N, C-alpha and C positions, 0 to 999 in steps of 0.2 A: 231772565238773563242766561240762566243755566240752559234753558231750552234752546235759546238762540245759538249758544256755543255748540250744543250737541247737533243742531241742524247743520251748522257750518262744517263740522267735522264729518258728518255723514255725506254732505255734498262733495267735500274734498275726496273722500274715499271712493265715491261713485265715479268722479272724474278720473281718478287714478286707475280704477278698474277698467274703465273704457279705454284709457290710453294703453294699458297693458294688453287688452284684448285686440286693439287695432294693431299694435306692434307684433303680437303673436300671429295675427292673421296675415300681416304683411310678410313676416318671416316664413310662415308656412307656405305661402304662395311662391316666394323666392326659392325655398327649398325644393318645391315640386318642379319648378322650371329647371333648376340646376340638375336635379336627378334625371329629368327627361333629357337634358343636353348630354349628360354623362352617358346615359344608356344608349343614345343614338351614336355617340362617339365610338363606343365599343362595338356596336353593330357594324358601323362603317369599317372600323379597323379589322374586325373579323372577316368581313367581305373582302377587303383588300388582301388580307393574308391568304385566304382560301383561293381567291381568283389568281393571286400572284405566284403562289407556290404549290398548290395542291391540285385543284381541278378547275376546268373551265367548261362552259356550255357552248357548243358550236352547232350550226346548222349547215347542211350540205347544199350548195347552190348549183352544182354541175354534175354531169353524168360520167366524169372521168374515172370514177372508181366502181362503176356498176360491174357486176351485180353485188359486189361486196357491200358497198355503201350506195344508197339511192338518193336521188334528189328529194329533199324534204326530210331526210333523216336528221334527227336532233341527237347530238352526241354529248356524252360526258367525256372530256379529254383529261387524262392524268398528266400533270406537269411534274409530279413528284420525282425528284432526282435528275430531271432533264434540264429544267430551266426555272429561274425565279426572277420576278420583276415587279414593277409597280404598274398596276392596270391603268390603261389609257395614256401611258407614256412610253417612249421608246427605250426606257432604261430597263435592262435585264442582264442577268449573268448566267452562263451555262453551268450546269452542275455535273455530278459524277457519272450518271448513267449514259450509256451510248446506245444508239439505235442498232438493232440487230438486222441481219439480212432477212428479207421478206416480211419484216414488221411494218404494219401500217403506221405512218408517221405524220404528224402535223408540224409544219415548219413555215418560216418566212421565206417565200421564194426570192431568189437573188435577182429581183427585177426592180432596180432603183427607180426607173422612170414610172413605174406603176405604184410606187410607195411600199414596196416589199409586202405584197399581199400574202395572207395566210393560205396555204395550200394543204391538201391532204392527199398523200400518195403512198406507194409502197416502196420501202427501201430495198433496192435491188443490189446495190454495191456498197461495201464498206471500204475504208482505207486499205489500199493495197490490192484490191480485187481487180481481176482482168475480165472484161465483159465484152461479149459480142452477141449480136442477134442475127440469126440466119433463118429466113422465111418464117419469122415470128417466134422461133424457138430461142430462148435465152440461155447462153452458156456463160457460166461464171467459173473462172480458173480452169477452163477446159471441160467442166462437167455440165451436163444438161440440167437446168433448173426445173424441178417439178413445180408446175404452176397450175393447179386445178382451178384457181380463181380467175385466171386471165381469159378475156374475151377477145376474139380476133374476127375481123371481117375476112371470110374465106377468099374474097376477090382481091385482097390487099397483100397477099403473101409476097408479091414481088415489089412492093412499095419500098421507098428508101427507109422509112421508119421501122419497117419489119426486117430490114437488112442493114443493121447499124453496127459499127460505123463505116462499113464498106462503101455505102452509097451516100455518104453525107454531102457529096458534091452536088447532089440533086435536091437537097433540102434547103428550105428558106428559114433563116433565123431572124425573123422580124423583131421578136421581143428582145433579143440579145445578139446583135450583129457580131460582137466581139467573141462570141462562143465559137465561131468557125475557126478563128486563129488559135484559140486555146485548145479546141478539140484536136486540131492537127498535132499539137505538141504532146498531147496525152495518149495518142494512138501508137502502140508498139506491136509490130507483127500482126496487124489487123485487129487488135483488141484495144478497147478503151481501158486505160489504167487509172483507177481512182486514186487521187493524191492523198497524202496524209492530212487528217483533219477535215476531210470532206466526204460527202455521200452522194450516191447516184440514185435518183428517184424516178419511178414510172407509175402511171395509173394502170389499174387492172383492165380498163376498157382501152386496150392498146391503140386502136385506130381512132380514138376520140378523146385523146388526153394531151393537154399542154404540159409536158413534163421535161425531165432532164435532157431528153434527146434534142430538145429545141433551145434550151437556155443554159444547160450546164450543171455543174455540181452544186450541192447545198453545203455551205460551211457548217461546222459543228455548232457554232454560236447561234445559228438560225433555227436550230431544232427547238420546238416548243414542248412536244410530248406525244402521247399515243392514246388513241381512243380506247375506252374500256366498256362503254355501255351505250345502247340506243334507248333513250328514255321517251322518245316520241317520234312518230313518222307519219307525215301527212302527204297525201297525193295532191300536188299542186304544180302549176307551171314553173319552169326554171326561174323566170324573172322575179317571181315573188320573193325568192330567198336571196336575191342580190342585195348588197349593201345599199341603204338609202330608201328602200321600198317599204317604208314603215306602214303606210296606209293599206297597201295591198296585203302585207303580212298580217296586220290586225284583222282585216276582213277574212283572210284565210283561216285564222284561228277561230273566229266567230262562226264561220261556215262549218268548221269541223265539229263545233259544239252542237249546231243545229242538225248537221248531217254526219253522224258518227261513222258512216260508211267511208268517209274520206280518210279516215285514220287507218293505217296499215297495222292492225292490231297484232298480227303474228310477228311483227318485227320488234314490238315493244319489249324492252328489257333483255334484248339480245346482248350477250357478253362476247367481246372479242378475245 
């Protein structure tokens, strides 16, 4: 009888031990899953904070800023002090820093029909500046601007874009037809006057740049930031870097791994 009782007690203890082990195993698994979820939450939050307020990675799809920035250059763009927003949404707020004259700037182009695409150009005029271009030479507030970075087609010195705003009547404003009317209002004594809260941008490749001469001023709230570093530069066709060409871009990266000569090594880690 005593042996039967001891057996029953031992069996109960064994069952209780197994139940506790199962509960502990279940709790441990749940804890692991929860810790993983929390870890990924903070990773995502850190990414959103960095992307939205500090830095962004950009790739250059066009030659409008050659030879300062080349097609296929991969840039780190600083947003710090210029703009803050939630990535992948239109929500953002301008901050305290202002673009300076001749500073390379990333911004949302004032082209609503094209979805306000991101452009990179050089800031030529800040609020209050008076600008005119004569045979490719840029004058700001009456002084010739020193522009060692600018590229000109020697055969285009007499073109309307190299004589601006004097010959705007010969220009087409397909991207922003309203710019012709606004432009006329902002020209005083043959000079374009930059309004308060707006900026005038041009590409360094002056005869191959879709810039402010064609579509107008950039509002302060459209400014995103300024590039600080080239972290990668790959020789590839222009279309590869256009939005939506994911397959071609992946193939280009793979090709650069197989053929390192496609990488412009001398441009890596160039600081602006």
